[in-house]
Backbone as CSV, one residue per row, in Angstrom:
resi,resn,N_x,N_y,N_z,CA_x,CA_y,CA_z,C_x,C_y,C_z
1,UNK,12.636,-0.958,19.165,13.033,-1.527,17.869,13.884,-0.543,17.080
2,UNK,13.501,0.756,17.049,14.271,1.734,16.291,15.674,1.901,16.861
3,UNK,15.823,1.831,18.187,17.148,1.922,18.814,18.014,0.744,18.422
4,UNK,17.412,-0.451,18.393,18.150,-1.648,17.995,18.621,-1.538,16.555
5,UNK,17.737,-1.060,15.679,18.114,-0.902,14.269,19.233,0.116,14.130
6,UNK,19.159,1.222,14.901,20.191,2.254,14.825,21.549,1.703,15.236
7,UNK,21.606,1.020,16.383,22.870,0.459,16.873,23.398,-0.581,15.903
8,UNK,22.498,-1.454,15.422,22.920,-2.492,14.479,23.450,-1.872,13.196
9,UNK,22.779,-0.817,12.727,23.214,-0.170,11.494,24.591,0.448,11.627
10,UNK,24.849,1.130,12.756,26.163,1.735,12.969,27.243,0.672,13.070
11,UNK,26.925,-0.441,13.720,27.881,-1.537,13.853,28.204,-2.141,12.489
12,UNK,27.180,-2.290,11.668,27.385,-2.905,10.355,28.174,-1.979,9.431
13,UNK,27.913,-0.678,9.522,28.679,0.271,8.708,30.152,0.245,9.110
14,UNK,30.428,0.110,10.403,31.814,0.011,10.874,32.473,-1.257,10.346
15,UNK,31.730,-2.362,10.340,32.268,-3.610,9.795,32.614,-3.459,8.321
16,UNK,31.747,-2.763,7.595,31.994,-2.569,6.163,33.249,-1.734,5.932
17,UNK,33.443,-0.708,6.748,34.620,0.144,6.584,35.906,-0.644,6.810
18,UNK,35.882,-1.583,7.773,37.052,-2.416,8.038,37.248,-3.438,6.929
19,UNK,36.133,-4.022,6.475,36.205,-5.104,5.504,36.589,-4.605,4.117
20,UNK,36.196,-3.352,3.780,36.414,-2.842,2.432,37.294,-1.602,2.491
21,UNK,38.617,-1.764,2.501,39.526,-0.623,2.621,39.508,0.251,1.374
22,UNK,39.956,1.502,1.564,40.020,2.446,0.455,41.000,1.939,-0.601
23,UNK,40.615,2.036,-1.883,41.470,1.611,-2.978,41.200,0.209,-3.454
24,UNK,40.457,-0.597,-2.690,40.138,-1.960,-3.113,39.035,-1.929,-4.155
25,UNK,38.939,-3.012,-4.911,37.907,-3.133,-5.935,36.638,-3.661,-5.278
26,UNK,35.516,-2.955,-5.493,34.260,-3.367,-4.882,33.683,-4.573,-5.615
27,UNK,33.336,-5.606,-4.866,32.680,-6.783,-5.431,31.173,-6.632,-5.279
28,UNK,30.432,-7.581,-5.867,28.977,-7.568,-5.758,28.540,-7.685,-4.297
29,UNK,29.221,-8.551,-3.547,28.876,-8.740,-2.136,29.122,-7.464,-1.345
30,UNK,30.257,-6.801,-1.623,30.532,-5.530,-0.951,29.462,-4.494,-1.285
31,UNK,29.048,-4.485,-2.543,27.994,-3.558,-2.957,26.700,-3.796,-2.204
32,UNK,26.372,-5.076,-1.983,25.174,-5.404,-1.204,25.282,-4.878,0.225
33,UNK,26.492,-4.970,0.789,26.700,-4.476,2.143,26.483,-2.983,2.245
34,UNK,27.035,-2.231,1.279,26.851,-0.789,1.297,25.403,-0.401,1.013
35,UNK,24.749,-1.148,0.130,23.333,-0.894,-0.139,22.498,-1.111,1.126
36,UNK,22.801,-2.192,1.832,22.065,-2.489,3.060,22.260,-1.387,4.094
37,UNK,23.498,-0.907,4.235,23.764,0.170,5.189,23.048,1.455,4.794
38,UNK,23.020,1.732,3.485,22.307,2.923,3.010,20.813,2.823,3.317
39,UNK,20.259,1.622,3.205,18.839,1.429,3.514,18.558,1.635,5.001
40,UNK,19.496,1.207,5.862,19.331,1.459,7.299,19.285,2.958,7.565
41,UNK,20.200,3.706,6.945,20.190,5.158,7.115,18.910,5.769,6.564
42,UNK,18.393,5.191,5.477,17.173,5.713,4.866,15.964,5.568,5.786
43,UNK,15.966,4.538,6.635,14.827,4.356,7.543,14.643,5.552,8.476
44,UNK,15.733,6.266,8.771,15.635,7.423,9.660,15.038,8.638,8.953
45,UNK,14.864,8.537,7.626,14.261,9.632,6.857,12.787,9.384,6.569
46,UNK,12.267,8.223,6.964,10.883,7.869,6.668,9.928,8.643,7.578
47,UNK,8.842,9.117,7.002,7.868,9.902,7.769,6.698,9.071,8.271
48,UNK,6.534,7.838,7.770,5.445,6.971,8.223,5.997,5.606,8.611
49,UNK,5.291,4.921,9.526,5.721,3.601,9.960,5.629,2.588,8.826
50,UNK,4.664,2.773,7.926,4.501,1.835,6.815,5.728,1.851,5.912
51,UNK,6.181,3.032,5.529,7.366,3.138,4.674,8.624,2.709,5.421
52,UNK,8.701,3.004,6.717,9.865,2.603,7.509,10.007,1.090,7.539
53,UNK,8.896,0.370,7.797,8.948,-1.094,7.853,9.309,-1.680,6.496
54,UNK,8.795,-1.087,5.421,9.088,-1.593,4.080,10.575,-1.478,3.770
55,UNK,11.155,-0.304,4.037,12.587,-0.104,3.793,13.414,-1.007,4.703
56,UNK,12.981,-1.189,5.947,13.711,-2.048,6.884,13.751,-3.491,6.395
57,UNK,12.659,-3.957,5.780,12.625,-5.328,5.250,13.635,-5.486,4.118
58,UNK,13.690,-4.504,3.213,14.678,-4.573,2.128,16.100,-4.523,2.688
59,UNK,16.300,-3.728,3.736,17.611,-3.675,4.374,17.973,-5.024,4.984
60,UNK,17.018,-5.682,5.646,17.257,-7.014,6.209,17.667,-8.000,5.127
61,UNK,16.957,-7.978,3.997,17.266,-8.904,2.897,18.669,-8.646,2.345
62,UNK,19.021,-7.364,2.195,20.349,-7.033,1.675,21.441,-7.459,2.650
63,UNK,21.237,-7.245,3.944,22.236,-7.650,4.929,22.350,-9.171,5.039
64,UNK,21.235,-9.879,4.873,21.297,-11.348,4.881,22.139,-11.848,3.710
65,UNK,21.927,-11.257,2.531,22.728,-11.634,1.358,24.198,-11.307,1.572
66,UNK,24.452,-10.129,2.148,25.830,-9.725,2.417,26.483,-10.638,3.451
67,UNK,25.767,-10.950,4.529,26.314,-11.827,5.563,26.608,-13.220,5.052
68,UNK,25.736,-13.738,4.185,25.972,-15.054,3.585,27.181,-15.027,2.659
69,UNK,27.235,-13.968,1.823,28.301,-13.903,0.829,29.681,-13.783,1.430
70,UNK,29.805,-12.992,2.492,31.115,-12.772,3.112,31.277,-13.522,4.436
71,UNK,30.292,-14.363,4.765,30.349,-15.179,5.983,30.543,-14.328,7.241
72,UNK,29.814,-13.231,7.297,29.828,-12.382,8.494,28.617,-12.797,9.320
73,UNK,28.826,-13.748,10.189,27.703,-14.411,10.856,26.959,-13.543,11.875
74,UNK,27.616,-12.638,12.613,26.827,-11.771,13.511,25.781,-10.943,12.762
75,UNK,26.174,-10.377,11.617,25.237,-9.602,10.797,24.144,-10.510,10.250
76,UNK,24.531,-11.689,9.785,23.574,-12.644,9.225,22.524,-13.048,10.259
77,UNK,22.970,-13.416,11.451,22.042,-13.870,12.498,21.104,-12.740,12.926
78,UNK,21.674,-11.532,13.081,20.854,-10.397,13.502,19.698,-10.155,12.538
79,UNK,19.987,-10.159,11.242,18.945,-9.816,10.270,18.022,-10.988,9.955
80,UNK,18.460,-12.202,10.199,17.537,-13.338,10.120,16.478,-13.208,11.222
81,UNK,16.871,-12.640,12.376,15.920,-12.406,13.471,15.033,-11.190,13.177
82,UNK,15.642,-10.110,12.665,14.894,-8.876,12.438,13.907,-8.975,11.284
83,UNK,14.214,-9.784,10.270,13.352,-9.855,9.089,11.923,-10.278,9.429
84,UNK,11.703,-11.421,10.101,10.309,-11.786,10.412,9.624,-10.791,11.342
85,UNK,10.391,-10.164,12.242,9.789,-9.156,13.120,9.259,-7.978,12.313
86,UNK,10.053,-7.505,11.359,9.613,-6.389,10.525,8.443,-6.773,9.631
87,UNK,8.440,-8.012,9.131,7.325,-8.477,8.291,6.034,-8.509,9.101
88,UNK,6.101,-9.050,10.315,4.912,-9.117,11.182,4.404,-7.715,11.506
89,UNK,5.314,-6.802,11.862,4.914,-5.436,12.196,4.328,-4.712,10.988
90,UNK,4.855,-5.009,9.789,4.309,-4.400,8.576,2.881,-4.866,8.332
91,UNK,2.629,-6.173,8.452,1.282,-6.700,8.238,0.314,-6.185,9.299
92,UNK,0.781,-6.036,10.536,-0.077,-5.469,11.580,-0.469,-4.034,11.245
93,UNK,0.487,-3.264,10.727,0.205,-1.886,10.367,-0.774,-1.808,9.200
94,UNK,-0.587,-2.672,8.190,-1.503,-2.699,7.040,-2.908,-3.068,7.494
95,UNK,-3.018,-4.071,8.371,-4.330,-4.493,8.866,-4.997,-3.372,9.665
96,UNK,-4.214,-2.655,10.462,-4.755,-1.547,11.238,-5.275,-0.436,10.328
97,UNK,-4.538,-0.131,9.264,-4.969,0.901,8.323,-6.242,0.490,7.601
98,UNK,-6.358,-0.793,7.241,-7.577,-1.276,6.582,-8.781,-1.170,7.503
99,UNK,-8.589,-1.524,8.782,-9.685,-1.410,9.747,-10.121,0.047,9.896
100,UNK,-9.154,0.947,9.931,-9.479,2.364,10.076,-10.250,2.876,8.865
101,UNK,-9.859,2.428,7.656,-10.579,2.846,6.444,-12.001,2.305,6.442
102,UNK,-12.159,1.030,6.842,-13.509,0.452,6.894,-14.366,1.177,7.922
103,UNK,-13.759,1.513,9.050,-14.510,2.221,10.089,-14.942,3.600,9.617
104,UNK,-14.089,4.254,8.830,-14.423,5.585,8.327,-15.583,5.543,7.342
105,UNK,-15.776,4.388,6.694,-16.824,4.256,5.681,-18.124,3.696,6.244
106,UNK,-18.156,3.312,7.511,-19.354,2.715,8.099,-19.707,3.417,9.404
107,UNK,-20.959,3.282,9.791,-21.440,3.838,11.055,-21.615,2.710,12.052
108,UNK,-20.892,2.763,13.157,-21.022,1.748,14.194,-22.197,2.081,15.103
109,UNK,-22.765,1.055,15.707,-23.857,1.235,16.654,-23.322,1.067,18.070
110,UNK,-23.802,1.888,19.013,-23.364,1.710,20.403,-23.804,0.377,20.989
111,UNK,-24.768,-0.300,20.341,-25.209,-1.615,20.829,-24.067,-2.623,20.849
112,UNK,-23.005,-2.353,20.082,-21.841,-3.235,20.046,-21.209,-3.356,21.424
113,UNK,-21.408,-2.338,22.271,-20.781,-2.321,23.597,-21.543,-3.135,24.639
114,UNK,-22.805,-3.428,24.389,-23.668,-4.001,25.427,-23.115,-5.257,26.101
115,UNK,-22.522,-6.214,25.364,-22.012,-7.418,26.046,-20.910,-7.136,27.066
116,UNK,-20.295,-5.955,26.992,-19.184,-5.622,27.888,-19.605,-4.674,29.016
117,UNK,-20.918,-4.380,29.109,-21.399,-3.390,30.066,-22.145,-4.048,31.228
118,UNK,-22.340,-3.266,32.295,-22.999,-3.741,33.511,-24.264,-2.923,33.755
119,UNK,-25.265,-3.557,34.359,-26.569,-2.920,34.555,-26.604,-2.080,35.832
120,UNK,-27.417,-1.021,35.781,-27.628,-0.158,36.946,-29.013,0.475,36.833
121,UNK,-29.749,0.532,37.938,-31.070,1.174,37.951,-30.990,2.461,38.768
122,UNK,-31.574,3.527,38.233,-31.599,4.828,38.909,-33.049,5.297,38.989
123,UNK,-33.471,5.730,40.161,-34.843,6.197,40.345,-35.005,7.634,39.855
124,UNK,-36.237,7.963,39.501,-36.545,9.312,39.017,-36.126,10.358,40.047
125,UNK,-35.456,11.411,39.568,-35.014,12.499,40.429,-33.619,12.331,40.993
126,UNK,-33.053,11.131,40.897,-31.709,10.913,41.429,-30.651,11.483,40.478
127,UNK,-29.516,11.848,41.058,-28.400,12.376,40.267,-27.458,11.235,39.891
128,UNK,-27.181,11.108,38.608,-26.260,10.063,38.130,-24.819,10.526,38.330
129,UNK,-24.533,11.749,37.939,-23.249,12.387,38.260,-23.439,13.896,38.199
130,UNK,-22.537,14.617,38.849,-22.603,16.076,38.887,-21.457,16.692,38.089
131,UNK,-21.704,17.890,37.621,-20.664,18.629,36.908,-19.444,18.793,37.805
132,UNK,-18.264,18.443,37.278,-17.028,18.531,38.042,-16.592,17.231,38.679
133,UNK,-17.483,16.213,38.712,-17.106,14.906,39.257,-16.050,14.237,38.374
134,UNK,-15.298,13.310,38.960,-14.365,12.507,38.169,-15.144,11.694,37.136
135,UNK,-14.625,11.640,35.919,-15.269,10.876,34.842,-14.555,9.539,34.692
136,UNK,-15.213,8.467,35.114,-14.584,7.149,35.030,-15.499,6.083,34.435
137,UNK,-16.738,6.467,34.065,-17.689,5.509,33.501,-18.381,6.101,32.277
138,UNK,-18.680,5.233,31.316,-19.509,5.587,30.164,-20.854,4.893,30.342
139,UNK,-21.947,5.600,30.031,-23.283,5.063,30.254,-24.050,4.908,28.943
140,UNK,-24.980,3.935,28.938,-25.962,3.794,27.872,-27.344,3.674,28.514
141,UNK,-28.314,4.382,27.945,-29.680,4.322,28.455,-30.392,3.116,27.841
142,UNK,-30.914,2.236,28.698,-31.708,1.093,28.236,-33.180,1.477,28.179
143,UNK,-33.655,2.148,29.224,-35.035,2.646,29.253,-35.092,3.876,30.139
144,UNK,-36.065,4.753,29.857,-36.199,5.979,30.623,-35.517,7.158,29.949
145,UNK,-35.440,8.265,30.677,-34.861,9.494,30.141,-33.907,10.123,31.148
146,UNK,-32.800,10.639,30.636,-31.796,11.336,31.445,-31.706,12.769,30.940
147,UNK,-31.696,13.739,31.869,-31.647,15.148,31.502,-30.329,15.781,31.935
148,UNK,-29.915,16.796,31.163,-28.737,17.608,31.483,-29.224,19.052,31.626
149,UNK,-29.525,19.498,32.847,-30.201,20.792,33.036,-29.408,22.002,32.554
150,UNK,-28.079,21.948,32.604,-27.286,23.123,32.198,-27.487,23.482,30.729
151,UNK,-27.759,22.482,29.906,-27.922,22.741,28.471,-29.323,22.384,27.987
152,UNK,-30.214,22.023,28.922,-31.604,21.691,28.595,-31.665,20.633,27.491
153,UNK,-30.989,19.541,27.733,-30.932,18.457,26.755,-31.178,17.137,27.465
154,UNK,-31.670,16.144,26.716,-31.895,14.831,27.294,-31.459,13.720,26.364
155,UNK,-31.295,12.529,26.927,-31.019,11.329,26.134,-32.010,10.258,26.566
156,UNK,-32.308,9.358,25.628,-33.287,8.305,25.897,-32.716,6.956,25.503
157,UNK,-33.581,5.947,25.413,-33.142,4.567,25.183,-32.257,4.444,23.940
158,UNK,-31.147,3.718,24.100,-30.230,3.458,22.995,-29.120,4.469,22.842
159,UNK,-29.141,5.558,23.637,-28.127,6.607,23.510,-27.066,6.487,24.602
160,UNK,-25.850,6.880,24.236,-24.731,6.929,25.180,-24.626,8.318,25.791
161,UNK,-24.062,8.396,26.987,-23.718,9.699,27.555,-22.555,9.526,28.528
162,UNK,-21.876,10.647,28.787,-20.712,10.627,29.673,-19.390,10.500,28.956
163,UNK,-19.426,10.478,27.604,-18.187,10.244,26.857,-17.282,11.471,26.816
164,UNK,-17.857,12.680,26.886,-17.032,13.887,26.776,-16.077,13.999,27.962
165,UNK,-16.595,13.839,29.163,-15.729,13.886,30.341,-14.717,12.764,30.360
166,UNK,-15.122,11.605,29.840,-14.248,10.435,29.853,-13.017,10.637,28.979
167,UNK,-13.199,11.334,27.842,-12.099,11.511,26.893,-11.433,12.884,26.996
168,UNK,-11.870,13.720,27.925,-11.253,15.038,28.072,-9.944,14.936,28.852
169,UNK,-9.095,15.943,28.702,-7.811,15.946,29.407,-8.012,16.042,30.915
170,UNK,-8.998,16.825,31.352,-9.239,17.001,32.787,-9.917,15.785,33.402
171,UNK,-10.583,14.966,32.552,-11.333,13.792,33.000,-12.330,14.174,34.097
172,UNK,-13.067,15.258,33.829,-14.119,15.736,34.722,-15.433,15.809,33.960
173,UNK,-16.539,15.619,34.683,-17.853,15.740,34.070,-18.110,17.195,33.688
174,UNK,-18.577,17.398,32.471,-18.837,18.751,31.981,-20.281,19.180,32.204
175,UNK,-21.178,18.230,32.541,-22.583,18.526,32.815,-23.049,17.673,33.989
176,UNK,-24.187,18.042,34.554,-24.854,17.222,35.565,-25.896,16.351,34.879
177,UNK,-25.941,15.067,35.220,-26.905,14.133,34.630,-27.930,13.735,35.685
178,UNK,-29.210,13.976,35.391,-30.300,13.658,36.308,-31.241,12.650,35.664
179,UNK,-31.780,11.749,36.472,-32.778,10.797,35.984,-34.131,11.494,35.947
180,UNK,-34.633,11.793,34.737,-35.932,12.455,34.601,-37.070,11.493,34.913
181,UNK,-36.835,10.197,34.679,-37.772,9.127,35.016,-36.965,8.004,35.659
182,UNK,-37.646,6.939,36.051,-36.887,5.745,36.434,-36.071,5.305,35.221
183,UNK,-34.796,5.059,35.440,-33.886,4.793,34.324,-33.136,3.485,34.556
184,UNK,-33.101,2.662,33.521,-32.228,1.489,33.502,-31.027,1.825,32.631
185,UNK,-29.848,1.682,33.206,-28.612,2.047,32.517,-27.704,0.837,32.353
186,UNK,-26.800,0.945,31.393,-25.651,0.059,31.288,-24.412,0.934,31.405
187,UNK,-23.382,0.439,32.072,-22.160,1.228,32.204,-20.937,0.359,31.924
188,UNK,-19.863,1.031,31.507,-18.576,0.372,31.287,-17.485,1.279,31.844
189,UNK,-16.486,0.696,32.467,-15.414,1.488,33.079,-14.474,2.047,32.022
190,UNK,-13.753,3.072,32.413,-12.782,3.703,31.518,-11.725,2.704,31.047
191,UNK,-11.191,1.890,31.967,-10.149,0.926,31.601,-10.638,-0.110,30.614
192,UNK,-11.854,-0.648,30.838,-12.402,-1.652,29.925,-12.671,-1.054,28.554
193,UNK,-13.153,0.194,28.526,-13.435,0.846,27.248,-12.154,1.091,26.464
194,UNK,-11.102,1.491,27.140,-9.833,1.742,26.453,-9.279,0.458,25.827
195,UNK,-9.427,-0.658,26.516,-8.972,-1.932,25.959,-9.753,-2.294,24.703
196,UNK,-11.063,-2.043,24.714,-11.884,-2.318,23.540,-11.481,-1.418,22.374
197,UNK,-11.193,-0.151,22.667,-10.783,0.781,21.612,-9.433,0.388,21.018
198,UNK,-8.533,-0.132,21.846,-7.230,-0.571,21.345,-7.382,-1.746,20.390
199,UNK,-8.345,-2.632,20.661,-8.546,-3.805,19.815,-9.386,-3.501,18.590
200,UNK,-10.157,-2.422,18.638,-11.053,-2.089,17.534,-10.914,-0.611,17.186
201,UNK,-10.084,-0.262,16.193,-9.912,1.142,15.817,-11.216,1.796,15.380
202,UNK,-12.135,0.998,14.821,-13.420,1.552,14.414,-14.194,2.124,15.580
203,UNK,-14.072,1.505,16.745,-14.752,2.000,17.940,-14.160,3.338,18.375
204,UNK,-12.850,3.470,18.272,-12.202,4.746,18.601,-12.706,5.857,17.692
205,UNK,-12.836,5.536,16.401,-13.327,6.530,15.448,-14.776,6.900,15.752
206,UNK,-15.574,5.909,16.158,-16.971,6.176,16.517,-17.045,7.175,17.666
207,UNK,-16.230,6.978,18.705,-16.261,7.883,19.853,-15.687,9.253,19.506
208,UNK,-14.741,9.303,18.588,-14.229,10.593,18.132,-15.342,11.395,17.468
209,UNK,-16.105,10.717,16.594,-17.219,11.394,15.929,-18.298,11.804,16.929
210,UNK,-18.635,10.873,17.834,-19.681,11.149,18.818,-19.301,12.321,19.710
211,UNK,-18.051,12.334,20.186,-17.603,13.407,21.070,-17.610,14.750,20.356
212,UNK,-17.125,14.777,19.109,-17.107,16.030,18.348,-18.527,16.542,18.113
213,UNK,-19.446,15.627,17.774,-20.837,16.022,17.534,-21.483,16.552,18.807
214,UNK,-21.286,15.837,19.925,-21.893,16.259,21.189,-21.346,17.615,21.642
215,UNK,-20.048,17.823,21.510,-19.461,19.093,21.943,-20.020,20.252,21.129
216,UNK,-20.203,20.029,19.817,-20.778,21.073,18.966,-22.217,21.361,19.368
217,UNK,-23.002,20.285,19.580,-24.402,20.454,19.976,-24.513,21.132,21.340
218,UNK,-23.691,20.703,22.292,-23.753,21.278,23.640,-23.391,22.760,23.644
219,UNK,-22.389,23.124,22.835,-21.999,24.533,22.762,-23.139,25.371,22.192
220,UNK,-23.793,24.848,21.147,-24.910,25.574,20.541,-26.075,25.706,21.519
221,UNK,-26.359,24.629,22.271,-27.452,24.664,23.238,-27.140,25.617,24.392
222,UNK,-25.882,25.612,24.841,-25.501,26.513,25.936,-25.678,27.972,25.533
223,UNK,-25.343,28.292,24.281,-25.530,29.655,23.781,-27.013,29.999,23.736
224,UNK,-27.825,29.015,23.287,-29.267,29.242,23.219,-29.890,29.435,24.578
225,UNK,-29.455,28.637,25.554,-29.984,28.768,26.912,-29.602,30.118,27.507
226,UNK,-28.358,30.543,27.278,-27.904,31.836,27.805,-28.679,32.987,27.174
227,UNK,-28.974,32.875,25.872,-29.707,33.934,25.182,-31.152,34.013,25.654
228,UNK,-31.715,32.846,26.031,-33.117,32.819,26.467,-33.295,33.246,27.915
229,UNK,-32.210,33.291,28.686,-32.300,33.676,30.097,-32.419,35.191,30.212
230,UNK,-33.493,35.705,30.816,-33.658,37.166,30.919,-32.631,37.787,31.857
231,UNK,-32.160,38.955,31.486,-31.214,39.676,32.337,-31.943,40.238,33.553
232,UNK,-31.321,40.198,34.742,-31.980,40.760,35.925,-32.137,42.270,35.805
233,UNK,-33.250,42.757,36.278,-33.535,44.189,36.169,-32.614,44.976,37.092
């Protein structure tokens, strides 16, 4: 879209230079044309998408008025097409920002994910995943307990685990997960989770908070475990 606006803007400025020679008296319609071109250039100075779309809409309106006034139909048709596109994109951006603000003010529950997850049973003592394995699934504990021996930590019913490896750049498991008891799990694939996060910004914010909290807790626990381990004589 930005490339199209850039090319269209340069084309329209060239049309204005031909249409309004030096020394001529500027009319109201000519003024609208120059204003519209200035607004196109201004869009390249915008630092946020919200302000860019707003300025682009005003530019579309000015070019539509200019195209009607001087009967420049290529410019008129182009901006009649671009105007509703920019309006739709502006409303989508506003709606996305509102969702993000609401998500920041509320605490989501991981139970929201359950309808999109699949069941799995693991027997006591079995390994769910090992440190260094590829991270491609997120888990929720339905019943039982899961332990992470490297940091001496566990999770129980209603808690998620496996999110750190899933969202890391290496996409590797950072801990080993063992079933301390018989465990009923729910899991969701990386691809399905990403689609849900794209549709719900609040869910993305929830996982950002969860990952940051878990990483802080795990680092503190790892330091504690290392301090408690006696040095060999």
